[in-house]
C-alpha positions, 0 to 999 in steps of 0.5 A: 596468863602470858601473851602466848597463852592469850593468843593461843586461846584467841586462835582456839576461839576463832577456829570454833566459828560462830558470830563475833558476839558468840566468840567474844562471850566465850572468850570472856567466859574462858578467861574468867574460868582461867583466872578463877583456876589460877587464883585457886592454884595460887591460894593452894600454893600460898597455903603450902608455902605457909605450912613450909615456913611454919615448919622451918620456923619451928625447926629454927626455934628448936635449934636456937633453944638447943644452942641457948641450952648449950651456951647456958651450960658452957657459961655455967661451967665457965662461971664455976671454974672462975669462982673456984679460981681454976681459970686465969686470964693472962695478957699477951 
């Protein structure tokens, strides 16, 4: 929580009145609740991020498999041509 939010909470509590100990007790309670809510929100965002990363990893794995398959086919084609004597290498 930022300083401005902390100051705003203090202004709200001070304007409510009551004894200093009542205001302090309410401030502690309010801060605990805010931290708990922030923690739950952070946990939810982390879960969403984890799902997004897993999806991205699955997509990347699929793309790598396709690239490896294409490379394997190209290599097989090259090897067939080289063994058949159709491909020659020249130096320039």
